[in-house]
N, C-alpha and C positions, 0 to 999 in steps of 0.2 A: 504494500500500500504506500503510495506517494502522497504524503500529507504536507501541505504548505503551512506556514505560520497562520493561525486563525485570524490574526490582525493584518496579514498581507505583507509582512516584511520581506518575504521571499520574492515579491515582485519589484522590490526597490533596486534600481540600477545605480543611481547616484543621489546623494552620497550613501555609501553602505552604512548600516548600523542605525538607520532611522526608520520610523514608520512611514507608511505611504503618504499621509497628508503633508508633512513637512518636506518630503523628498522632492528633489528637483525633477527626477525622471523615473517613470515606471516602465516595466516590461509589458507591452501590449501585444505580444505575440501569443495568440491563443491556440496555436497548433497543438500545444501540449498543455493540459490542465492538471492541476493538483486534484487529488481525490476529494478534497474538501472545498472546492470552488464551484460556483454556479456560473455558467455561461449564459449571457443574455443577448438576444437579438434586439438591438436598440431601435426605438421608433422616434422618440421625442426627447430632446434635452430641454429642461427648464432651467435656464441660466439664472443665477441669483441676481436680484435687482441691482445691487451695487456693481457687480461685474458687468452686467449688460449695459447699464448706464455709462460706465467707463468706455466700453467697446464702441457704443453708439457715438459717444463724443469723439473718440479717436478716429472713427470712420466717417465722421461728418454726417451721421444719420443714414448712410448708404448701406442697404442690406447686403450688397455684394462685398462691400468692405468689411462688414461684420463677419460674413462667411469666411473671408480670407484670414482674418485674425484668428477665428476659431480653428480653422484647418492648420494654421501655422503653430498654434499653441499645442494642439494635440500631437502634431508631428514631432515637435521638439520634446514634449514632456510625457507623452503617453497617457495623458489625462487632460481634462478641461479644467485647468488650474490657472486662473488669471494671474499673471505675474505682477500686475499693478495693484489689484485689490486683495490678492491672496485668497479669493473665494471661488466657489464653483457653481453649485446648483444641485440638481438631481435629474433622474431620467425615468422614463417608462419604456418597457419593452416586454418581449415574450421570453419565457424560459426556454433555452435551446438545449441545454445539457445540465445534468446534475451529477456532481462527483459521487462516486460509489460510496464513499464514507458517509455522506449526508443522507443516504437513503436508508441507513440502518442503525445509526447511533444517535439518539436524541441528545446526548451530552455534547456532541460536536457542534451543533448549530440548530436553530429553529427552522431550518430550511426543509425539514422532512415532510412538512405539510404541502410542499409544492410538487407539481408534476410538469413534465415538458408540455409546453403550449400555454401554460398559465400566463396571464398578463399581469405584471406587477409594476409598482413604483418603488424605486429604491429610496430609502430614507437615510442614506448616508451621502455625504457630499461628493460631487464630481471631482473635487480637489484631491480625493484619495482613491478614486475609482479608475482602474485601468480601462482605457477606452481606445478603440480604433474606429475612425470614421472613414468609410469607403466613399460616401457621397452625401452632400448636403442637399436636400430636396427643396427646402423652403426656410426662410428666416422671417419670423413674425415679430416685427419690431414693436408692435403695440402690446404684446403680452409676454415678451422675453422668452419665447419658445422657438426651438429650431428642430425641424423635422429632418431626420437623418437615416441613412442606411449604415449599419456598422455593428460592432459587437463590444461587449463590456463584461467584466467579471465582478461578481459579488463574493466577498470573502466569507469565511465561516462565521465571523463575528458580525457580518453585515445585517442590518435590519431592513425590512421592506413591508409593503402592504399590498395585498391583492386588490386590483381595481374592482370596486363593487359593481354589481350588475345594475343598480338603480341610479348610478351617477356616471355620466359620460367620461371617457378617458381624459380628454383635455381639461375638463373641469376638475376631475379628481387630481390630476397632476398639479394644477394651479393651487388647489387647496392643500395638498400634502406637502408641497414645496415649503410652506410656511407653518406646518402643523405645530411646530414647537412653540410658536408665539401664543396662540389661544390656549394651549394646554398649560403653559407656564402661567398665563393670566388666571386661568381657573384655579391654579394652586395658591396664588398669593393674594388674590382679591377676596375680601371678607364682607359680609353684610354691613352696610352703612359706610363703606369706604368712599372717599372722593378720589376718582381716578382720572388722570390726564393721559390721553393717547396722542402722541405726536406722530403725525403721518396716519391719522385715523381714516383717511379716504383711500388708502392703498390696500394692496392685497392682504398683507398680514394685519394691517391696522383695522380693517373692517371685521375680520374674524375676532380680533382681540376686543373690539368694541362690543361685539355680541356677548362674549364671555364676561367682560367687565360689567355690563348691564345686568346680566343674569346673576352674577355672584354678588354684586353690590346691593342689588334689590331695590325696593321702593324707598328705602331709607338712605340709599347712597346717591352719589352724583357722578356722572361720567361726562367728561369734556373731550371732544375730539378736535384736533388741530390739523389743518391742511393749508399748504401754501397756495393751492389753486382753487378757483371757483368750482371746477369739475369735481375735485375731491370733496368739497363741502356738499355738493349736490348728491354725491354718492352716499355720504353719511346720512343725509336727510332721506334719501330713497330707501335706505336699509330698514326703515320702520322702527329703528331703535330710539329710545328716549335719551337722546344725546344733545348736549349743548355744544354748538359748533363755533369754532373760531377760524377765521381765515387770516393767515399771515406767515411770515418767515421765522421759523423756529431758530434760525441762526442769530436772530436779534433777541438775545437773552433777556434784555431789560423790557422789551415789548411783551414777551411771554410772561415774565414776572408780573407786570402790571395787569395783564388781562386775566391771569389766574387769580391774582389778588381780588380783582373786581368780581369775578364769578363765584368766589368762595368766601367773600367777606373777610379776606385776609387770612383765612385758615390754611390755605394752600392744599396741595394734593397729599393724600396718604401714600399714593402710588403713582408714579409716572412711568409710562411705557413708551420707549423710543423705538419707532418702527420705520424711520425714514431711511432713504438710501443715499443721503448726502452727508458730508462731514460738517463739523463746527456747530452741531446742535447739542453738544454735551452740556454746556453751561445753562442753556435754556431749560433742559431737563432737570438739572440740579436745582436751579432757582425756583422752579415751579413746585418743588417738593418741600414739605414741612420738615423741620428737624426731627430725626427719628423715623422718617419715611423711607420708602424704597424706590429706587430708580432701576428699571429693568431695560438694559440696552440690548435689544434684539438685532439692531442694525449692524451689518458687517462694515459699515462706514465709520463706526465709532472709533475714536482714538481714546484708548483707556488711559494713556498718559495725560491727555487733556482733561479727562473726567476726574482722575484722581487728584491731580495738581490743582485743577479748577475748584473742586470742592474744598480742598484745603485752603485755597486762597481766599475764599469768601466765608470761611468758618462755618461751613454747612456739614452737619453730621447726618449723613444718609447712608443707607445700605445700598451698595451698587451691585447688581447681578449681571453676570455675563450671559448673553443670549444663547444658551445651549439649545441647539436645534432638536434635541431629543429629551423627552420625558416620558415616563411610562404611560402608555395609553394615548399618546398624542395623535396618532392617526385616527383612532376612533372618535376622539373628541372633535377634531377638525371636520371630519366627514359628517358627523352628527349635526353640526351647525347647519349644513345644507338641508338637512331634513327638518330641523326645528324652525328655521326662519325662511319661509317661502319667498319673501320679498328680497332677502339677501341672496338666496339661490338664483332668483330671476336676474338679479344684477350681475352675479358672477357668470351666469350662462351667457348673458349678453356680451360681457367683456372677454371671457376666456373659453366659452363653450363652442 
């Protein structure tokens, strides 16, 4: 039996001795598979928002330019790992082959509930997923998705979700891409909390607004912030009881004043940062009361700016890193589409 490292270190080409995510280059030759790997026929890449925004700017908004950037990245690195933002995304595809070890030993991986032909979404980052792209079929600049022909490998430690029958594939992919955000929101928001969601009109923001409203309840207050009129309209269209603000969260003093106004000076118990741009750290911190929580889900966050900024203004807040995984996150995110018909209709219009 030929077993690879369950965390994928056997696929690291350089530098040796590190795990796949921080590695510069991975082995994406899938002619030989370890007995504890799963081979996927890739259909769609869902590029994470910060990465896609950076590539779009680099390509001047041109879809062919984005296509070339992705092809060059994967050719050089054996994975879709943006060298500027350091982030990746996730994918959907069909199970093409399952290593023999995974078909008989439950201790090796949760993959034993899969069969060849199953359509799944990977719930691990493209920045650690060995990937080969044979052809890019389409680049959808409006939803950060890329249709491809190619293959990828899921390691024994890799997590995934089967695409549910009652939710279309593209919609499920968009929701599962940010599943960590609403699931973490569900864990930290309590009844009666005041919650500020920066980037509330975006993909992760709207899901988090739903969970924040659900968990804070009628005694709580949820404030959604968006820089665009379209984002504000999406928050309103969600049917959620949200107070909306339109403005630039990089203007920390503006955000401070607006949250003071809407909370009578009490400020937020919890601030959720869901935006895909930098320099929103201080706005998030100033919007939050002493002893509160700031959850940075965005990959554009500078944790140096957040830590030193909080120190500089004498603000004692608990700052959480946006781990994309928490137990049950796929189920929580998909269930939102079933619980909130208006939000599902909005997502289907944008992503479906």
